[in-house]
C-alpha positions in Angstrom: 17.7 8.7 -3.2 16.1 10.6 0.1 14.0 12.7 -2.7 12.7 12.4 -5.8 11.2 15.5 -7.5 8.5 15.8 -10.7 11.2 17.2 -12.7 13.5 13.7 -11.9 11.5 11.2 -13.2 9.6 13.0 -16.0 13.0 14.0 -17.4 13.7 9.2 -17.3 10.3 9.2 -18.4 10.8 11.3 -21.4 7.6 13.1 -20.8 4.6 14.5 -17.9 2.2 11.4 -19.4 3.9 9.4 -15.8 2.5 7.7 -12.7 5.2 7.1 -10.0 6.1 6.3 -6.5 9.8 5.1 -4.9 10.2 4.2 -1.1 13.6 5.3 -0.4 17.4 2.8 0.7 17.2 2.2 4.8 20.1 1.4 5.2 22.3 -1.1 3.5 18.9 -1.6 1.4 18.8 -0.2 -1.3 15.7 1.8 -2.6 12.8 0.7 -5.4 11.2 3.4 -8.1 7.9 2.7 -10.4 6.9 4.6 -13.2 3.8 3.7 -15.1 2.1 5.3 -18.5 -0.5 7.3 -17.5 -2.3 7.0 -20.7 -1.9 3.0 -20.4 -2.2 1.5 -17.0 -4.0 3.8 -13.7 -3.4 3.2 -9.4 -5.2 1.3 -7.6 -3.4 1.5 -4.7 -0.1 1.6 -2.9 1.3 1.2 0.5 4.4 2.3 0.3 
């Protein structure tokens, strides 16, 4: 996927109480997406 919408992430998580980030696929390499509960964790930094 080149772009991921908030609506897509929220539908996977089941609510909007989540944080997320992703790195899209490049060539034959797969991408990665991370989703976490905003109620239980907070993002300190990202370097994607």
